[in-house]
C-alpha positions as CSV (number, residue, x, y, z in Angstrom):
1,M,0.4,-16.8,-10.6
2,L,-2.8,-16.5,-8.3
3,T,-4.3,-13.0,-8.3
4,F,-5.4,-11.6,-5.0
5,A,-9.1,-11.9,-5.9
6,A,-8.6,-15.7,-6.6
7,R,-7.2,-16.2,-3.1
8,F,-9.8,-13.9,-1.8
9,R,-12.9,-15.5,-0.3
10,V,-15.8,-14.4,1.9
11,A,-17.2,-17.4,3.8
12,A,-20.7,-16.1,5.0
13,A,-22.3,-17.7,7.9
14,A,-25.4,-19.9,7.2
15,A,-28.8,-17.7,7.1
16,S,-32.2,-18.4,6.1
17,A,-33.4,-16.5,3.0
18,V,-36.9,-16.7,4.0
19,L,-36.2,-15.2,7.6
20,L,-34.1,-12.3,5.7
21,L,-37.2,-11.6,3.5
22,L,-39.6,-11.5,6.7
23,L,-37.4,-9.3,8.5
24,L,-37.4,-6.6,5.3
25,A,-40.9,-6.9,5.0
26,G,-41.4,-6.2,8.8
27,C,-38.9,-3.3,8.5
28,S,-41.0,-2.0,5.3
29,A,-44.3,-2.4,7.2
30,S,-43.2,-0.5,10.2
31,T,-41.4,2.4,8.7
32,G,-43.3,2.7,5.6
33,T,-40.3,2.4,3.4
34,A,-38.8,-0.3,1.2
35,G,-35.6,-0.9,-0.6
36,P,-31.8,-1.7,0.0
37,S,-31.4,1.6,2.2
38,A,-34.3,0.8,4.5
39,S,-32.0,-1.6,6.8
40,P,-28.5,-2.4,6.6
41,R,-27.2,-5.8,6.2
42,P,-27.2,-7.7,9.4
43,E,-23.7,-8.6,10.6
44,A,-24.8,-12.3,11.3
45,E,-25.0,-12.4,7.1
46,R,-21.7,-10.6,6.7
47,Y,-19.5,-12.8,8.9
48,P,-17.5,-14.7,9.2
49,V,-15.0,-13.3,6.6
50,T,-12.0,-15.4,5.9
51,V,-9.1,-14.3,3.6
52,D,-6.0,-16.2,2.4
53,N,-3.2,-13.6,3.2
54,C,0.0,-14.5,2.2
55,G,-0.5,-18.1,2.6
56,T,-2.2,-17.6,6.1
57,D,-5.9,-18.1,6.5
58,V,-7.4,-15.2,8.7
59,T,-11.0,-15.3,9.6
60,F,-12.9,-12.5,11.1
61,E,-15.9,-13.1,13.0
62,A,-16.8,-9.3,13.1
63,A,-15.3,-6.1,11.8
64,P,-12.2,-5.3,13.9
65,E,-12.7,-2.7,16.3
66,R,-9.1,-2.0,17.7
67,V,-6.4,-1.8,15.0
68,I,-2.8,-1.1,15.1
69,T,-1.3,-0.1,11.8
70,I,2.2,-0.6,10.8
71,K,3.7,1.4,8.1
72,S,2.1,4.6,6.3
73,S,0.6,2.5,3.6
74,T,-1.9,0.6,5.8
75,T,-2.6,3.6,7.8
76,E,-3.6,5.5,5.0
77,T,-5.7,2.7,3.5
78,M,-7.6,2.8,6.7
79,L,-8.1,6.5,6.6
80,A,-9.1,6.8,2.9
81,L,-11.7,4.0,3.8
82,G,-12.9,6.3,6.6
83,L,-11.9,3.6,9.2
84,G,-9.6,5.9,11.1
85,D,-11.8,5.6,14.3
86,R,-10.9,2.0,14.4
87,I,-6.8,2.7,14.7
88,I,-6.1,2.6,18.2
89,G,-2.2,3.0,17.4
90,T,0.0,3.5,14.5
91,A,3.9,2.8,14.2
92,A,6.9,3.2,11.7
93,L,5.1,5.9,9.6
94,D,7.3,6.6,6.3
95,G,6.5,10.3,6.5
96,P,3.9,12.8,7.0
97,L,0.1,11.6,6.5
98,P,-1.9,13.2,3.7
99,D,-3.6,16.5,4.7
100,S,-6.9,14.9,4.0
101,A,-6.8,13.0,7.0
102,D,-9.5,14.0,9.3
103,S,-7.4,13.2,12.3
104,A,-4.1,11.8,12.9
105,P,-3.9,8.4,14.8
106,T,-1.8,8.0,18.0
107,I,1.7,7.2,17.0
108,I,2.8,4.5,19.6
109,S,6.5,4.2,18.0
110,D,8.6,5.6,15.4
111,K,9.8,2.4,14.6
112,V,8.2,-1.3,14.6
113,P,6.7,-1.7,18.1
114,G,7.8,-4.7,20.2
115,R,5.0,-7.3,21.2
116,E,4.6,-6.2,24.9
117,A,3.9,-2.7,23.5
118,V,1.3,-4.3,21.2
119,L,-0.3,-6.7,23.7
120,A,-0.7,-3.6,26.1
121,L,-3.2,-2.0,23.8
122,A,-5.3,-5.2,23.1
123,P,-5.9,-4.9,19.7
124,D,-8.1,-7.3,17.7
125,L,-6.0,-6.7,14.5
126,V,-2.6,-5.6,13.5
127,Y,-2.4,-4.6,10.0
128,A,1.2,-4.6,8.9
129,G,2.9,-3.1,5.4
130,W,5.5,-5.7,5.4
131,E,5.7,-9.5,6.6
132,S,8.8,-8.8,8.3
133,N,6.9,-6.8,10.9
134,F,5.4,-10.0,12.2
135,S,8.6,-11.4,14.0
136,A,10.0,-12.1,17.5
137,E,11.7,-8.8,17.2
138,G,8.8,-7.0,15.9
139,V,5.1,-7.1,17.0
140,G,5.2,-10.7,17.5
141,E,5.0,-13.9,15.1
142,R,1.7,-14.5,13.4
143,P,0.6,-17.9,15.0
144,A,1.4,-16.4,18.3
145,L,-0.8,-13.4,18.0
146,T,-3.4,-15.7,16.7
147,D,-3.3,-17.8,19.7
148,L,-3.9,-14.8,21.7
149,G,-7.0,-13.7,19.7
150,I,-5.2,-11.0,17.5
151,A,-6.0,-11.2,13.9
152,T,-3.0,-10.4,11.6
153,Y,-3.0,-9.0,8.0
154,V,-0.2,-8.1,5.7
155,S,-0.4,-5.6,2.8
156,P,-0.7,-8.4,0.0
157,A,1.7,-6.4,-2.4
158,A,4.4,-7.2,0.3
159,C,3.8,-10.9,0.2
160,K,7.0,-12.8,-0.7
161,G,6.1,-16.5,-0.8
162,E,5.8,-18.4,-3.9
163,G,2.5,-17.9,-5.4
164,Y,1.8,-14.9,-3.3
165,M,4.4,-12.3,-4.5
166,P,3.1,-10.0,-7.1
167,D,4.8,-10.5,-10.4
168,P,4.6,-7.8,-11.4
169,L,2.7,-5.6,-9.1
170,T,0.0,-4.0,-10.9
171,F,-2.7,-1.2,-10.1
172,D,-5.4,-4.0,-10.1
173,A,-3.6,-5.7,-7.4
174,V,-3.4,-2.5,-5.3
175,F,-7.1,-1.9,-5.8
176,D,-7.9,-5.6,-5.1
177,E,-6.2,-4.9,-1.4
178,I,-8.6,-1.9,-0.9
179,R,-11.6,-4.2,-1.7
180,E,-10.2,-6.8,0.6
181,V,-9.9,-4.5,3.6
182,G,-13.5,-3.2,2.7
183,A,-14.6,-6.7,3.0
184,I,-13.0,-7.3,6.2
185,F,-14.5,-4.1,7.8
186,D,-17.8,-4.4,6.2
187,A,-16.9,-1.3,4.2
188,D,-17.6,-2.5,0.6
189,A,-19.2,0.5,-0.5
190,A,-16.4,2.8,0.6
191,A,-13.8,0.6,-0.8
192,A,-15.5,0.6,-4.2
193,A,-15.9,4.2,-4.2
194,L,-12.5,4.7,-3.4
195,V,-11.3,2.3,-6.3
196,D,-13.6,3.9,-8.6
197,D,-12.2,7.4,-7.9
198,Q,-8.4,5.9,-8.0
199,R,-9.0,4.3,-11.3
200,A,-10.7,7.1,-12.9
201,Q,-7.7,9.4,-11.8
202,L,-5.2,6.8,-13.1
203,E,-7.0,6.6,-16.6
204,S,-7.1,10.4,-16.8
205,L,-3.2,10.6,-16.8
206,T,-1.2,10.7,-20.0
207,P,2.1,9.3,-19.6
208,A,5.4,11.2,-20.8
209,E,6.2,11.0,-24.2
210,G,9.4,9.3,-25.5
211,S,9.8,6.7,-22.6
212,P,12.8,8.5,-20.9
213,T,15.1,6.1,-19.2
214,A,15.2,6.4,-15.3
215,V,16.8,5.1,-12.3
216,W,14.7,4.8,-9.2
217,Y,17.0,5.9,-6.4
218,S,15.9,4.9,-3.0
219,S,18.7,4.9,-0.6
220,G,22.3,4.2,-0.2
221,R,25.7,6.0,-0.8
222,A,28.4,3.8,-1.4
223,T,25.9,1.4,-3.3
224,P,22.5,2.8,-4.5
225,Y,19.5,1.0,-3.8
226,V,16.9,1.2,-6.6
227,G,13.5,0.3,-7.6
228,A,13.8,-3.1,-9.7
229,G,11.3,-4.8,-12.1
230,I,8.3,-6.0,-10.3
231,G,7.4,-3.9,-7.2
232,A,5.9,-0.6,-6.9
233,P,8.4,1.7,-8.1
234,A,8.4,-0.2,-11.5
235,M,4.5,-0.1,-11.5
236,I,4.5,3.8,-10.9
237,M,7.4,4.3,-13.3
238,K,5.5,2.4,-16.1
239,A,2.3,4.4,-15.4
240,A,4.1,7.4,-15.7
241,G,5.9,6.7,-18.9
242,L,9.4,6.0,-17.5
243,S,11.7,3.1,-18.9
244,N,13.0,1.6,-15.8
245,M,16.8,0.7,-16.2
246,A,16.4,-1.9,-13.5
247,A,13.5,-3.7,-15.3
248,D,15.4,-6.8,-16.0
249,V,15.7,-7.6,-11.9
250,R,13.0,-9.8,-10.8
251,D,12.3,-8.2,-7.5
252,T,10.7,-5.2,-5.9
253,W,14.0,-3.3,-5.0
254,T,17.5,-4.2,-5.4
255,S,21.2,-3.1,-4.9
256,L,22.7,-1.7,-8.0
257,S,26.4,-0.6,-8.5
258,W,27.3,3.0,-9.6
259,E,29.1,1.6,-12.6
260,A,25.9,0.2,-14.0
261,V,24.1,3.4,-13.3
262,I,27.0,5.4,-15.0
263,A,27.1,3.0,-17.9
264,A,23.2,3.3,-18.2
265,N,23.3,7.0,-18.1
266,P,19.7,7.6,-17.5
267,D,17.5,10.4,-18.9
268,V,16.1,11.0,-15.4
269,I,16.9,10.1,-11.7
270,V,13.8,9.6,-9.5
271,L,14.6,10.6,-6.0
272,V,12.8,9.0,-3.1
273,D,12.6,11.7,-0.4
274,S,12.5,10.5,3.3
275,A,13.4,11.9,6.6
276,W,16.4,9.5,6.9
277,N,17.6,10.0,3.6
278,T,16.3,13.2,1.9
279,A,16.1,13.9,-1.8
280,D,18.8,16.8,-1.1
281,S,21.2,14.4,0.4
282,K,21.0,12.1,-2.7
283,I,21.6,15.1,-5.0
284,A,24.8,15.8,-2.7
285,T,26.1,12.2,-3.3
286,L,25.4,12.5,-7.0
287,E,27.1,15.8,-7.5
288,E,30.2,15.3,-5.1
289,N,31.1,12.1,-7.0
290,P,32.9,12.9,-10.1
291,A,31.9,9.7,-11.7
292,T,28.2,10.3,-11.1
293,A,28.5,14.1,-11.6
294,A,29.3,13.6,-15.3
295,L,25.8,11.7,-15.7
296,D,23.7,13.8,-18.2
297,A,20.8,13.8,-15.6
298,V,23.1,14.9,-12.9
299,R,24.7,17.9,-15.0
300,Q,21.3,19.0,-16.4
301,K,19.7,18.2,-13.0
302,R,16.8,16.3,-14.4
303,Y,15.5,15.0,-11.0
304,V,12.1,13.8,-10.0
305,V,11.1,13.5,-6.4
306,V,8.6,11.4,-4.8
307,P,8.2,11.3,-1.2
308,F,8.8,7.7,0.6
309,A,5.3,7.1,1.7
310,A,4.0,7.1,-1.8
311,T,6.5,4.6,-3.0
312,E,5.1,1.5,-1.3
313,A,1.9,-0.1,-2.5
314,G,-1.1,1.8,-1.2
315,T,-3.5,4.7,-1.9
316,R,-0.9,7.2,-2.8
317,N,0.5,5.4,-5.8
318,V,-1.9,7.0,-8.4
319,D,-0.8,10.6,-7.0
320,A,2.7,9.6,-7.2
321,V,2.2,8.8,-11.0
322,A,0.5,12.1,-11.4
323,S,3.1,14.1,-9.8
324,I,6.1,12.3,-11.9
325,I,4.2,13.0,-15.0
326,D,4.1,16.9,-14.0
327,Q,7.6,17.0,-13.0
328,L,8.7,15.3,-16.4
329,Q,6.5,17.8,-18.3
330,E,8.6,20.5,-16.5
331,L,11.5,19.0,-17.5
332,G,10.5,18.8,-21.1
333,W,8.8,15.7,-21.5
């Protein structure tokens, strides 16, 4: 399978090396300073930037200035890179933004906005968390938006096409997206620093001992929707030291019968907390049903809670791992 890095290329416009040296020399002579900090890299040398995004080539002639973000993961990536001032509107947030955000972007819709609402804001980029956000029922289809001069970019972790869907998703892939967004916005240094910080935090964590088995309960009452074997839930559970009972399902999330959960009798139940399906409501579902109430994890209240916004590929995944490890320690692992 192609890696994100293999699909990523930066096509720099032709520039004269001799002219660059002369320009740098001129700056040095006029300011009395020299070195890379004396002058930022000219935009003409940085662009155009072209990325292969879920099988769609997207070319940026300059860093986007007016961005609409769809989903928490994309919004938080922009904020973590110091690009919050480029966001003219955000939509379909999965929960509160991190407290570290300097300023909250304008929320234009609680759900995926329609095409007309997007066009009214005149963005030069729509950065979406899911491919399905780009549809006739959503913000508009990618080719149509491109024809209108609006670039489109999907979180690569959400790509579904053959050769593009991560199988499995890894933290290296998550970090590749951060770098790619940095390249699009000429924010390579910020991206590199963010990746270094996240990698250092991840490497400092000690997974739970004993590989306790777990089911990742995302949503659903009659039929639970759980984290499967190749997506962000699987990646997070593995890093935290959990053994995913749905690891054999080659998908990101999947429907699973309560009978399968009962048969597996997992050591721990990971509860995804969202406004539309809270962790408390999931606990009530588990404890009200006599069959699931008999599960060891339910009887002994071995629950681990993660916010929905941290469960999709993005800058909060490492924090989710750290939180799960801490909660497992409190449970005796």
